[in-house]
PDB file of N, CA, C and O in Angstrom:
ATOM      1  N   MET A   1      10.510  -5.221  -7.724  1.00  0.00           N
ATOM      2  CA  MET A   1       9.555  -6.301  -7.672  1.00  0.00           C
ATOM      3  C   MET A   1       9.998  -7.362  -8.684  1.00  0.00           C
ATOM      4  O   MET A   1      10.311  -7.046  -9.832  1.00  0.00           O
ATOM      5  N   ARG A   2      10.021  -8.578  -8.258  1.00  0.00           N
ATOM      6  CA  ARG A   2      10.401  -9.671  -9.136  1.00  0.00           C
ATOM      7  C   ARG A   2       9.143 -10.431  -9.554  1.00  0.00           C
ATOM      8  O   ARG A   2       8.373 -10.897  -8.714  1.00  0.00           O
ATOM      9  N   ILE A   3       8.954 -10.544 -10.847  1.00  0.00           N
ATOM     10  CA  ILE A   3       7.815 -11.274 -11.399  1.00  0.00           C
ATOM     11  C   ILE A   3       8.320 -12.616 -11.903  1.00  0.00           C
ATOM     12  O   ILE A   3       9.359 -12.689 -12.560  1.00  0.00           O
ATOM     13  N   ARG A   4       7.586 -13.674 -11.595  1.00  0.00           N
ATOM     14  CA  ARG A   4       7.948 -15.016 -12.067  1.00  0.00           C
ATOM     15  C   ARG A   4       6.847 -15.538 -12.984  1.00  0.00           C
ATOM     16  O   ARG A   4       5.657 -15.321 -12.752  1.00  0.00           O
ATOM     17  N   CYS A   5       7.279 -16.222 -14.017  1.00  0.00           N
ATOM     18  CA  CYS A   5       6.350 -16.857 -14.946  1.00  0.00           C
ATOM     19  C   CYS A   5       5.688 -18.036 -14.232  1.00  0.00           C
ATOM     20  O   CYS A   5       6.363 -18.855 -13.609  1.00  0.00           O
ATOM     21  N   ASN A   6       4.367 -18.112 -14.329  1.00  0.00           N
ATOM     22  CA  ASN A   6       3.661 -19.208 -13.644  1.00  0.00           C
ATOM     23  C   ASN A   6       3.666 -20.500 -14.472  1.00  0.00           C
ATOM     24  O   ASN A   6       3.113 -21.510 -14.037  1.00  0.00           O
ATOM     25  N   ARG A   7       4.283 -20.477 -15.655  1.00  0.00           N
ATOM     26  CA  ARG A   7       4.398 -21.679 -16.480  1.00  0.00           C
ATOM     27  C   ARG A   7       5.737 -22.377 -16.267  1.00  0.00           C
ATOM     28  O   ARG A   7       5.779 -23.589 -16.053  1.00  0.00           O
ATOM     29  N   CYS A   8       6.852 -21.602 -16.328  1.00  0.00           N
ATOM     30  CA  CYS A   8       8.177 -22.235 -16.218  1.00  0.00           C
ATOM     31  C   CYS A   8       8.944 -21.825 -14.968  1.00  0.00           C
ATOM     32  O   CYS A   8       9.953 -22.451 -14.645  1.00  0.00           O
ATOM     33  N   GLY A   9       8.493 -20.787 -14.251  1.00  0.00           N
ATOM     34  CA  GLY A   9       9.143 -20.364 -13.016  1.00  0.00           C
ATOM     35  C   GLY A   9      10.296 -19.395 -13.198  1.00  0.00           C
ATOM     36  O   GLY A   9      10.865 -18.938 -12.207  1.00  0.00           O
ATOM     37  N   LYS A  10      10.658 -19.067 -14.418  1.00  0.00           N
ATOM     38  CA  LYS A  10      11.746 -18.113 -14.676  1.00  0.00           C
ATOM     39  C   LYS A  10      11.239 -16.695 -14.481  1.00  0.00           C
ATOM     40  O   LYS A  10      10.035 -16.459 -14.377  1.00  0.00           O
ATOM     41  N   THR A  11      12.179 -15.747 -14.433  1.00  0.00           N
ATOM     42  CA  THR A  11      11.769 -14.356 -14.258  1.00  0.00           C
ATOM     43  C   THR A  11      11.058 -13.848 -15.509  1.00  0.00           C
ATOM     44  O   THR A  11      11.268 -14.348 -16.614  1.00  0.00           O
ATOM     45  N   ALA A  12      10.226 -12.860 -15.307  1.00  0.00           N
ATOM     46  CA  ALA A  12       9.503 -12.214 -16.399  1.00  0.00           C
ATOM     47  C   ALA A  12       9.700 -10.714 -16.250  1.00  0.00           C
ATOM     48  O   ALA A  12       9.974 -10.224 -15.155  1.00  0.00           O
ATOM     49  N   THR A  13       9.564 -10.001 -17.330  1.00  0.00           N
ATOM     50  CA  THR A  13       9.674  -8.548 -17.284  1.00  0.00           C
ATOM     51  C   THR A  13       8.308  -7.922 -17.525  1.00  0.00           C
ATOM     52  O   THR A  13       7.472  -8.462 -18.250  1.00  0.00           O
ATOM     53  N   ILE A  14       8.107  -6.778 -16.901  1.00  0.00           N
ATOM     54  CA  ILE A  14       6.871  -6.020 -17.100  1.00  0.00           C
ATOM     55  C   ILE A  14       7.080  -5.172 -18.347  1.00  0.00           C
ATOM     56  O   ILE A  14       7.941  -4.292 -18.363  1.00  0.00           O
ATOM     57  N   GLN A  15       6.305  -5.428 -19.381  1.00  0.00           N
ATOM     58  CA  GLN A  15       6.424  -4.706 -20.648  1.00  0.00           C
ATOM     59  C   GLN A  15       5.658  -3.386 -20.621  1.00  0.00           C
ATOM     60  O   GLN A  15       6.103  -2.388 -21.189  1.00  0.00           O
ATOM     61  N   SER A  16       4.506  -3.391 -19.956  1.00  0.00           N
ATOM     62  CA  SER A  16       3.695  -2.181 -19.827  1.00  0.00           C
ATOM     63  C   SER A  16       2.702  -2.398 -18.698  1.00  0.00           C
ATOM     64  O   SER A  16       2.622  -3.483 -18.121  1.00  0.00           O
ATOM     65  N   SER A  17       1.959  -1.365 -18.396  1.00  0.00           N
ATOM     66  CA  SER A  17       0.947  -1.481 -17.336  1.00  0.00           C
ATOM     67  C   SER A  17      -0.201  -0.532 -17.625  1.00  0.00           C
ATOM     68  O   SER A  17      -0.058   0.449 -18.355  1.00  0.00           O
ATOM     69  N   THR A  18      -1.341  -0.850 -17.034  1.00  0.00           N
ATOM     70  CA  THR A  18      -2.522  -0.003 -17.151  1.00  0.00           C
ATOM     71  C   THR A  18      -3.024   0.297 -15.742  1.00  0.00           C
ATOM     72  O   THR A  18      -3.340  -0.618 -14.982  1.00  0.00           O
ATOM     73  N   GLN A  19      -3.095   1.578 -15.399  1.00  0.00           N
ATOM     74  CA  GLN A  19      -3.599   2.002 -14.097  1.00  0.00           C
ATOM     75  C   GLN A  19      -5.119   2.003 -14.164  1.00  0.00           C
ATOM     76  O   GLN A  19      -5.707   2.867 -14.815  1.00  0.00           O
ATOM     77  N   ILE A  20      -5.755   1.056 -13.507  1.00  0.00           N
ATOM     78  CA  ILE A  20      -7.216   0.934 -13.519  1.00  0.00           C
ATOM     79  C   ILE A  20      -7.837   1.910 -12.528  1.00  0.00           C
ATOM     80  O   ILE A  20      -8.839   2.558 -12.829  1.00  0.00           O
ATOM     81  N   SER A  21      -7.235   2.013 -11.337  1.00  0.00           N
ATOM     82  CA  SER A  21      -7.684   2.955 -10.314  1.00  0.00           C
ATOM     83  C   SER A  21      -6.474   3.304  -9.453  1.00  0.00           C
ATOM     84  O   SER A  21      -5.375   2.810  -9.704  1.00  0.00           O
ATOM     85  N   ASP A  22      -6.664   4.146  -8.445  1.00  0.00           N
ATOM     86  CA  ASP A  22      -5.561   4.506  -7.551  1.00  0.00           C
ATOM     87  C   ASP A  22      -4.991   3.291  -6.830  1.00  0.00           C
ATOM     88  O   ASP A  22      -3.826   3.296  -6.430  1.00  0.00           O
ATOM     89  N   GLU A  23      -5.798   2.256  -6.662  1.00  0.00           N
ATOM     90  CA  GLU A  23      -5.378   1.092  -5.881  1.00  0.00           C
ATOM     91  C   GLU A  23      -5.312  -0.201  -6.694  1.00  0.00           C
ATOM     92  O   GLU A  23      -5.193  -1.283  -6.118  1.00  0.00           O
ATOM     93  N   PHE A  24      -5.388  -0.106  -8.022  1.00  0.00           N
ATOM     94  CA  PHE A  24      -5.379  -1.312  -8.845  1.00  0.00           C
ATOM     95  C   PHE A  24      -4.689  -1.045 -10.177  1.00  0.00           C
ATOM     96  O   PHE A  24      -5.006  -0.081 -10.873  1.00  0.00           O
ATOM     97  N   LYS A  25      -3.735  -1.921 -10.521  1.00  0.00           N
ATOM     98  CA  LYS A  25      -2.970  -1.784 -11.761  1.00  0.00           C
ATOM     99  C   LYS A  25      -2.821  -3.147 -12.410  1.00  0.00           C
ATOM    100  O   LYS A  25      -2.634  -4.148 -11.717  1.00  0.00           O
ATOM    101  N   GLN A  26      -2.901  -3.197 -13.741  1.00  0.00           N
ATOM    102  CA  GLN A  26      -2.655  -4.432 -14.469  1.00  0.00           C
ATOM    103  C   GLN A  26      -1.265  -4.357 -15.098  1.00  0.00           C
ATOM    104  O   GLN A  26      -0.922  -3.376 -15.756  1.00  0.00           O
ATOM    105  N   LEU A  27      -0.465  -5.415 -14.884  1.00  0.00           N
ATOM    106  CA  LEU A  27       0.897  -5.484 -15.391  1.00  0.00           C
ATOM    107  C   LEU A  27       0.944  -6.474 -16.552  1.00  0.00           C
ATOM    108  O   LEU A  27       0.546  -7.628 -16.400  1.00  0.00           O
ATOM    109  N   TYR A  28       1.422  -6.034 -17.692  1.00  0.00           N
ATOM    110  CA  TYR A  28       1.545  -6.887 -18.872  1.00  0.00           C
ATOM    111  C   TYR A  28       2.971  -7.412 -18.905  1.00  0.00           C
ATOM    112  O   TYR A  28       3.918  -6.642 -19.065  1.00  0.00           O
ATOM    113  N   CYS A  29       3.125  -8.725 -18.753  1.00  0.00           N
ATOM    114  CA  CYS A  29       4.427  -9.346 -18.535  1.00  0.00           C
ATOM    115  C   CYS A  29       4.808 -10.314 -19.642  1.00  0.00           C
ATOM    116  O   CYS A  29       3.958 -10.845 -20.357  1.00  0.00           O
ATOM    117  N   CYS A  30       6.132 -10.531 -19.761  1.00  0.00           N
ATOM    118  CA  CYS A  30       6.662 -11.461 -20.753  1.00  0.00           C
ATOM    119  C   CYS A  30       7.780 -12.274 -20.095  1.00  0.00           C
ATOM    120  O   CYS A  30       8.701 -11.708 -19.507  1.00  0.00           O
ATOM    121  N   CYS A  31       7.694 -13.588 -20.196  1.00  0.00           N
ATOM    122  CA  CYS A  31       8.702 -14.481 -19.644  1.00  0.00           C
ATOM    123  C   CYS A  31      10.023 -14.267 -20.381  1.00  0.00           C
ATOM    124  O   CYS A  31      10.041 -14.120 -21.603  1.00  0.00           O
ATOM    125  N   THR A  32      11.131 -14.251 -19.630  1.00  0.00           N
ATOM    126  CA  THR A  32      12.448 -14.055 -20.242  1.00  0.00           C
ATOM    127  C   THR A  32      13.055 -15.354 -20.757  1.00  0.00           C
ATOM    128  O   THR A  32      14.098 -15.330 -21.412  1.00  0.00           O
ATOM    129  N   ASN A  33      12.422 -16.480 -20.471  1.00  0.00           N
ATOM    130  CA  ASN A  33      12.910 -17.773 -20.955  1.00  0.00           C
ATOM    131  C   ASN A  33      12.464 -17.942 -22.413  1.00  0.00           C
ATOM    132  O   ASN A  33      11.268 -18.080 -22.673  1.00  0.00           O
ATOM    133  N   PRO A  34      13.406 -17.933 -23.369  1.00  0.00           N
ATOM    134  CA  PRO A  34      13.020 -18.027 -24.780  1.00  0.00           C
ATOM    135  C   PRO A  34      12.320 -19.336 -25.136  1.00  0.00           C
ATOM    136  O   PRO A  34      11.579 -19.393 -26.118  1.00  0.00           O
ATOM    137  N   GLN A  35      12.545 -20.369 -24.362  1.00  0.00           N
ATOM    138  CA  GLN A  35      11.876 -21.645 -24.631  1.00  0.00           C
ATOM    139  C   GLN A  35      10.423 -21.636 -24.161  1.00  0.00           C
ATOM    140  O   GLN A  35       9.627 -22.485 -24.560  1.00  0.00           O
ATOM    141  N   CYS A  36      10.090 -20.680 -23.320  1.00  0.00           N
ATOM    142  CA  CYS A  36       8.719 -20.565 -22.804  1.00  0.00           C
ATOM    143  C   CYS A  36       7.960 -19.493 -23.585  1.00  0.00           C
ATOM    144  O   CYS A  36       6.996 -19.796 -24.288  1.00  0.00           O
ATOM    145  N   GLY A  37       8.398 -18.240 -23.457  1.00  0.00           N
ATOM    146  CA  GLY A  37       7.774 -17.142 -24.191  1.00  0.00           C
ATOM    147  C   GLY A  37       6.372 -16.765 -23.755  1.00  0.00           C
ATOM    148  O   GLY A  37       5.661 -16.063 -24.474  1.00  0.00           O
ATOM    149  N   HIS A  38       5.974 -17.225 -22.587  1.00  0.00           N
ATOM    150  CA  HIS A  38       4.630 -16.933 -22.075  1.00  0.00           C
ATOM    151  C   HIS A  38       4.455 -15.430 -21.866  1.00  0.00           C
ATOM    152  O   HIS A  38       5.313 -14.785 -21.262  1.00  0.00           O
ATOM    153  N   THR A  39       3.356 -14.870 -22.358  1.00  0.00           N
ATOM    154  CA  THR A  39       2.983 -13.490 -22.055  1.00  0.00           C
ATOM    155  C   THR A  39       1.693 -13.549 -21.247  1.00  0.00           C
ATOM    156  O   THR A  39       0.809 -14.360 -21.525  1.00  0.00           O
ATOM    157  N   PHE A  40       1.596 -12.691 -20.256  1.00  0.00           N
ATOM    158  CA  PHE A  40       0.470 -12.774 -19.329  1.00  0.00           C
ATOM    159  C   PHE A  40       0.224 -11.442 -18.650  1.00  0.00           C
ATOM    160  O   PHE A  40       1.053 -10.534 -18.719  1.00  0.00           O
ATOM    161  N   VAL A  41      -0.907 -11.333 -18.003  1.00  0.00           N
ATOM    162  CA  VAL A  41      -1.282 -10.135 -17.247  1.00  0.00           C
ATOM    163  C   VAL A  41      -1.376 -10.507 -15.776  1.00  0.00           C
ATOM    164  O   VAL A  41      -1.999 -11.505 -15.413  1.00  0.00           O
ATOM    165  N   MET A  42      -0.751  -9.696 -14.939  1.00  0.00           N
ATOM    166  CA  MET A  42      -0.860  -9.866 -13.484  1.00  0.00           C
ATOM    167  C   MET A  42      -1.548  -8.628 -12.925  1.00  0.00           C
ATOM    168  O   MET A  42      -1.419  -7.531 -13.468  1.00  0.00           O
ATOM    169  N   ASP A  43      -2.278  -8.818 -11.837  1.00  0.00           N
ATOM    170  CA  ASP A  43      -2.945  -7.701 -11.178  1.00  0.00           C
ATOM    171  C   ASP A  43      -2.157  -7.295  -9.942  1.00  0.00           C
ATOM    172  O   ASP A  43      -1.732  -8.141  -9.156  1.00  0.00           O
ATOM    173  N   LEU A  44      -1.970  -5.999  -9.782  1.00  0.00           N
ATOM    174  CA  LEU A  44      -1.317  -5.439  -8.608  1.00  0.00           C
ATOM    175  C   LEU A  44      -2.353  -4.584  -7.893  1.00  0.00           C
ATOM    176  O   LEU A  44      -2.865  -3.615  -8.454  1.00  0.00           O
ATOM    177  N   ALA A  45      -2.657  -4.949  -6.653  1.00  0.00           N
ATOM    178  CA  ALA A  45      -3.713  -4.244  -5.926  1.00  0.00           C
ATOM    179  C   ALA A  45      -3.256  -3.866  -4.532  1.00  0.00           C
ATOM    180  O   ALA A  45      -2.509  -4.602  -3.887  1.00  0.00           O
ATOM    181  N   PHE A  46      -3.716  -2.706  -4.071  1.00  0.00           N
ATOM    182  CA  PHE A  46      -3.503  -2.289  -2.684  1.00  0.00           C
ATOM    183  C   PHE A  46      -4.312  -3.221  -1.787  1.00  0.00           C
ATOM    184  O   PHE A  46      -5.467  -3.531  -2.078  1.00  0.00           O
ATOM    185  N   SER A  47      -3.691  -3.664  -0.691  1.00  0.00           N
ATOM    186  CA  SER A  47      -4.388  -4.568   0.213  1.00  0.00           C
ATOM    187  C   SER A  47      -4.884  -3.839   1.455  1.00  0.00           C
ATOM    188  O   SER A  47      -6.092  -3.716   1.658  1.00  0.00           O
ATOM    189  N   HIS A  48      -3.967  -3.354   2.288  1.00  0.00           N
ATOM    190  CA  HIS A  48      -4.381  -2.658   3.508  1.00  0.00           C
ATOM    191  C   HIS A  48      -3.213  -1.870   4.094  1.00  0.00           C
ATOM    192  O   HIS A  48      -2.061  -2.092   3.724  1.00  0.00           O
ATOM    193  N   THR A  49      -3.504  -0.976   4.981  1.00  0.00           N
ATOM    194  CA  THR A  49      -2.510  -0.114   5.619  1.00  0.00           C
ATOM    195  C   THR A  49      -1.983  -0.782   6.883  1.00  0.00           C
ATOM    196  O   THR A  49      -2.750  -1.329   7.676  1.00  0.00           O
ATOM    197  N   LEU A  50      -0.676  -0.731   7.060  1.00  0.00           N
ATOM    198  CA  LEU A  50      -0.062  -1.234   8.295  1.00  0.00           C
ATOM    199  C   LEU A  50       0.186  -0.103   9.277  1.00  0.00           C
ATOM    200  O   LEU A  50       0.041  -0.283  10.486  1.00  0.00           O
ATOM    201  N   SER A  51       0.555   1.049   8.770  1.00  0.00           N
ATOM    202  CA  SER A  51       0.795   2.226   9.594  1.00  0.00           C
ATOM    203  C   SER A  51       0.278   3.429   8.821  1.00  0.00           C
ATOM    204  O   SER A  51       0.689   3.644   7.680  1.00  0.00           O
ATOM    205  N   PRO A  52      -0.611   4.216   9.411  1.00  0.00           N
ATOM    206  CA  PRO A  52      -1.206   5.330   8.662  1.00  0.00           C
ATOM    207  C   PRO A  52      -0.152   6.360   8.252  1.00  0.00           C
ATOM    208  O   PRO A  52       0.853   6.550   8.938  1.00  0.00           O
ATOM    209  N   SER A  53      -0.398   7.007   7.140  1.00  0.00           N
ATOM    210  CA  SER A  53       0.505   8.026   6.624  1.00  0.00           C
ATOM    211  C   SER A  53       0.326   9.328   7.385  1.00  0.00           C
ATOM    212  O   SER A  53      -0.793   9.706   7.731  1.00  0.00           O
ATOM    213  N   ALA A  54       1.433  10.012   7.645  1.00  0.00           N
ATOM    214  CA  ALA A  54       1.367  11.327   8.287  1.00  0.00           C
ATOM    215  C   ALA A  54       0.723  12.346   7.356  1.00  0.00           C
ATOM    216  O   ALA A  54       0.249  13.387   7.812  1.00  0.00           O
ATOM    217  N   VAL A  55       0.702  12.061   6.068  1.00  0.00           N
ATOM    218  CA  VAL A  55       0.071  12.953   5.084  1.00  0.00           C
ATOM    219  C   VAL A  55      -1.429  13.063   5.347  1.00  0.00           C
ATOM    220  O   VAL A  55      -2.047  14.076   5.017  1.00  0.00           O
ATOM    221  N   ASP A  56      -2.010  12.026   5.938  1.00  0.00           N
ATOM    222  CA  ASP A  56      -3.454  12.012   6.192  1.00  0.00           C
ATOM    223  C   ASP A  56      -3.862  12.841   7.408  1.00  0.00           C
ATOM    224  O   ASP A  56      -5.052  13.068   7.624  1.00  0.00           O
ATOM    225  N   ILE A  57      -2.897  13.294   8.204  1.00  0.00           N
ATOM    226  CA  ILE A  57      -3.212  14.096   9.395  1.00  0.00           C
ATOM    227  C   ILE A  57      -3.374  15.553   8.970  1.00  0.00           C
ATOM    228  O   ILE A  57      -2.466  16.117   8.359  1.00  0.00           O
ATOM    229  N   PRO A  58      -4.510  16.171   9.281  1.00  0.00           N
ATOM    230  CA  PRO A  58      -4.705  17.581   8.921  1.00  0.00           C
ATOM    231  C   PRO A  58      -3.602  18.446   9.543  1.00  0.00           C
ATOM    232  O   PRO A  58      -3.196  18.189  10.677  1.00  0.00           O
ATOM    233  N   PRO A  59      -3.109  19.465   8.827  1.00  0.00           N
ATOM    234  CA  PRO A  59      -2.017  20.313   9.325  1.00  0.00           C
ATOM    235  C   PRO A  59      -2.307  20.936  10.688  1.00  0.00           C
ATOM    236  O   PRO A  59      -1.401  21.070  11.511  1.00  0.00           O
ATOM    237  N   GLU A  60      -3.572  21.323  10.937  1.00  0.00           N
ATOM    238  CA  GLU A  60      -3.924  21.934  12.230  1.00  0.00           C
ATOM    239  C   GLU A  60      -3.720  20.930  13.371  1.00  0.00           C
ATOM    240  O   GLU A  60      -3.219  21.277  14.440  1.00  0.00           O
ATOM    241  N   ALA A  61      -4.123  19.674  13.117  1.00  0.00           N
ATOM    242  CA  ALA A  61      -3.971  18.633  14.136  1.00  0.00           C
ATOM    243  C   ALA A  61      -2.497  18.334  14.377  1.00  0.00           C
ATOM    244  O   ALA A  61      -2.087  18.121  15.518  1.00  0.00           O
ATOM    245  N   LEU A  62      -1.698  18.316  13.313  1.00  0.00           N
ATOM    246  CA  LEU A  62      -0.267  18.063  13.436  1.00  0.00           C
ATOM    247  C   LEU A  62       0.406  19.144  14.280  1.00  0.00           C
ATOM    248  O   LEU A  62       1.251  18.839  15.121  1.00  0.00           O
ATOM    249  N   GLU A  63       0.036  20.396  14.058  1.00  0.00           N
ATOM    250  CA  GLU A  63       0.593  21.505  14.849  1.00  0.00           C
ATOM    251  C   GLU A  63       0.191  21.374  16.317  1.00  0.00           C
ATOM    252  O   GLU A  63       0.993  21.623  17.216  1.00  0.00           O
ATOM    253  N   ARG A  64      -1.043  20.986  16.540  1.00  0.00           N
ATOM    254  CA  ARG A  64      -1.510  20.820  17.920  1.00  0.00           C
ATOM    255  C   ARG A  64      -0.751  19.684  18.618  1.00  0.00           C
ATOM    256  O   ARG A  64      -0.395  19.802  19.790  1.00  0.00           O
ATOM    257  N   ILE A  65      -0.509  18.603  17.905  1.00  0.00           N
ATOM    258  CA  ILE A  65       0.238  17.468  18.461  1.00  0.00           C
ATOM    259  C   ILE A  65       1.665  17.886  18.759  1.00  0.00           C
ATOM    260  O   ILE A  65       2.194  17.575  19.827  1.00  0.00           O
ATOM    261  N   ARG A  66       2.298  18.593  17.820  1.00  0.00           N
ATOM    262  CA  ARG A  66       3.693  19.025  18.021  1.00  0.00           C
ATOM    263  C   ARG A  66       3.845  19.967  19.214  1.00  0.00           C
ATOM    264  O   ARG A  66       4.867  19.946  19.900  1.00  0.00           O
ATOM    265  N   GLY A  67       2.832  20.788  19.457  1.00  0.00           N
ATOM    266  CA  GLY A  67       2.904  21.757  20.543  1.00  0.00           C
ATOM    267  C   GLY A  67       2.408  21.228  21.886  1.00  0.00           C
ATOM    268  O   GLY A  67       2.464  21.947  22.884  1.00  0.00           O
ATOM    269  N   ALA A  68       1.932  20.009  21.934  1.00  0.00           N
ATOM    270  CA  ALA A  68       1.336  19.456  23.156  1.00  0.00           C
ATOM    271  C   ALA A  68       2.393  18.930  24.120  1.00  0.00           C
ATOM    272  O   ALA A  68       3.462  18.474  23.714  1.00  0.00           O
ATOM    273  N   SER A  69       2.068  19.006  25.395  1.00  0.00           N
ATOM    274  CA  SER A  69       2.938  18.420  26.426  1.00  0.00           C
ATOM    275  C   SER A  69       2.688  16.916  26.471  1.00  0.00           C
ATOM    276  O   SER A  69       1.743  16.420  25.858  1.00  0.00           O
ATOM    277  N   ARG A  70       3.538  16.194  27.199  1.00  0.00           N
ATOM    278  CA  ARG A  70       3.346  14.738  27.328  1.00  0.00           C
ATOM    279  C   ARG A  70       1.982  14.402  27.925  1.00  0.00           C
ATOM    280  O   ARG A  70       1.319  13.464  27.482  1.00  0.00           O
ATOM    281  N   GLY A  71       1.568  15.168  28.926  1.00  0.00           N
ATOM    282  CA  GLY A  71       0.272  14.926  29.551  1.00  0.00           C
ATOM    283  C   GLY A  71      -0.877  15.146  28.577  1.00  0.00           C
ATOM    284  O   GLY A  71      -1.830  14.367  28.545  1.00  0.00           O
ATOM    285  N   GLU A  72      -0.783  16.216  27.778  1.00  0.00           N
ATOM    286  CA  GLU A  72      -1.818  16.484  26.778  1.00  0.00           C
ATOM    287  C   GLU A  72      -1.852  15.389  25.712  1.00  0.00           C
ATOM    288  O   GLU A  72      -2.929  14.986  25.272  1.00  0.00           O
ATOM    289  N   LEU A  73      -0.678  14.906  25.294  1.00  0.00           N
ATOM    290  CA  LEU A  73      -0.616  13.817  24.313  1.00  0.00           C
ATOM    291  C   LEU A  73      -1.248  12.550  24.866  1.00  0.00           C
ATOM    292  O   LEU A  73      -2.008  11.868  24.178  1.00  0.00           O
ATOM    293  N   ARG A  74      -0.924  12.243  26.119  1.00  0.00           N
ATOM    294  CA  ARG A  74      -1.490  11.052  26.758  1.00  0.00           C
ATOM    295  C   ARG A  74      -3.017  11.148  26.782  1.00  0.00           C
ATOM    296  O   ARG A  74      -3.712  10.175  26.492  1.00  0.00           O
ATOM    297  N   GLU A  75      -3.525  12.321  27.128  1.00  0.00           N
ATOM    298  CA  GLU A  75      -4.972  12.532  27.181  1.00  0.00           C
ATOM    299  C   GLU A  75      -5.605  12.386  25.788  1.00  0.00           C
ATOM    300  O   GLU A  75      -6.670  11.784  25.645  1.00  0.00           O
ATOM    301  N   MET A  76      -4.940  12.942  24.763  1.00  0.00           N
ATOM    302  CA  MET A  76      -5.466  12.826  23.393  1.00  0.00           C
ATOM    303  C   MET A  76      -5.551  11.358  22.968  1.00  0.00           C
ATOM    304  O   MET A  76      -6.550  10.925  22.394  1.00  0.00           O
ATOM    305  N   PHE A  77      -4.497  10.604  23.257  1.00  0.00           N
ATOM    306  CA  PHE A  77      -4.487   9.199  22.853  1.00  0.00           C
ATOM    307  C   PHE A  77      -5.514   8.383  23.639  1.00  0.00           C
ATOM    308  O   PHE A  77      -6.090   7.437  23.102  1.00  0.00           O
ATOM    309  N   GLN A  78      -5.746   8.733  24.886  1.00  0.00           N
ATOM    310  CA  GLN A  78      -6.778   8.029  25.659  1.00  0.00           C
ATOM    311  C   GLN A  78      -8.151   8.281  25.054  1.00  0.00           C
ATOM    312  O   GLN A  78      -8.974   7.369  24.969  1.00  0.00           O
ATOM    313  N   VAL A  79      -8.397   9.517  24.634  1.00  0.00           N
ATOM    314  CA  VAL A  79      -9.679   9.850  23.986  1.00  0.00           C
ATOM    315  C   VAL A  79      -9.815   9.083  22.683  1.00  0.00           C
ATOM    316  O   VAL A  79     -10.885   8.549  22.390  1.00  0.00           O
ATOM    317  N   LEU A  80      -8.730   9.018  21.882  1.00  0.00           N
ATOM    318  CA  LEU A  80      -8.762   8.294  20.629  1.00  0.00           C
ATOM    319  C   LEU A  80      -8.993   6.799  20.844  1.00  0.00           C
ATOM    320  O   LEU A  80      -9.771   6.178  20.119  1.00  0.00           O
ATOM    321  N   GLN A  81      -8.327   6.231  21.823  1.00  0.00           N
ATOM    322  CA  GLN A  81      -8.498   4.806  22.110  1.00  0.00           C
ATOM    323  C   GLN A  81      -9.917   4.512  22.557  1.00  0.00           C
ATOM    324  O   GLN A  81     -10.480   3.486  22.174  1.00  0.00           O
ATOM    325  N   GLY A  82     -10.502   5.378  23.350  1.00  0.00           N
ATOM    326  CA  GLY A  82     -11.878   5.195  23.791  1.00  0.00           C
ATOM    327  C   GLY A  82     -12.841   5.220  22.617  1.00  0.00           C
ATOM    328  O   GLY A  82     -13.788   4.434  22.581  1.00  0.00           O
ATOM    329  N   GLY A  83     -12.612   6.121  21.643  1.00  0.00           N
ATOM    330  CA  GLY A  83     -13.443   6.191  20.445  1.00  0.00           C
ATOM    331  C   GLY A  83     -13.283   4.971  19.572  1.00  0.00           C
ATOM    332  O   GLY A  83     -14.249   4.517  18.959  1.00  0.00           O
ATOM    333  N   MET A  84     -12.071   4.428  19.505  1.00  0.00           N
ATOM    334  CA  MET A  84     -11.823   3.243  18.683  1.00  0.00           C
ATOM    335  C   MET A  84     -12.439   2.009  19.307  1.00  0.00           C
ATOM    336  O   MET A  84     -12.920   1.131  18.590  1.00  0.00           O
ATOM    337  N   GLN A  85     -12.435   1.922  20.623  1.00  0.00           N
ATOM    338  CA  GLN A  85     -13.013   0.750  21.298  1.00  0.00           C
ATOM    339  C   GLN A  85     -14.531   0.753  21.137  1.00  0.00           C
ATOM    340  O   GLN A  85     -15.152  -0.303  21.013  1.00  0.00           O
ATOM    341  N   GLY A  86     -15.116   1.935  21.139  1.00  0.00           N
ATOM    342  CA  GLY A  86     -16.557   2.043  20.987  1.00  0.00           C
ATOM    343  C   GLY A  86     -17.002   1.704  19.566  1.00  0.00           C
ATOM    344  O   GLY A  86     -18.127   1.252  19.354  1.00  0.00           O
ATOM    345  N   ALA A  87     -16.101   1.926  18.580  1.00  0.00           N
ATOM    346  CA  ALA A  87     -16.449   1.646  17.174  1.00  0.00           C
ATOM    347  C   ALA A  87     -16.308   0.192  16.828  1.00  0.00           C
ATOM    348  O   ALA A  87     -16.907  -0.257  15.851  1.00  0.00           O
ATOM    349  N   GLY A  88     -15.521  -0.591  17.605  1.00  0.00           N
ATOM    350  CA  GLY A  88     -15.274  -1.991  17.264  1.00  0.00           C
ATOM    351  C   GLY A  88     -16.320  -2.869  17.775  1.00  0.00           C
ATOM    352  O   GLY A  88     -16.261  -4.081  17.573  1.00  0.00           O
TER     353      GLY A  88
END
């Protein structure tokens, strides 16, 4: 990750950080430009998921998916899509 100083535009280094929560961290930064010397705090936060993690799938469900035929998989996904459309 490249951090830029918002005063002079040069790169900055992360000197330390504080983990506020699982999805939020504060980064304590220092500009590498000696003529600037700006020190500042930036926030790093989780925004949203683009593709769900396989870690979130219960092991029993994963085994069932792995052992399913193409027809069974198609049926499972149709059921899931129907549930998602009803929730939106």
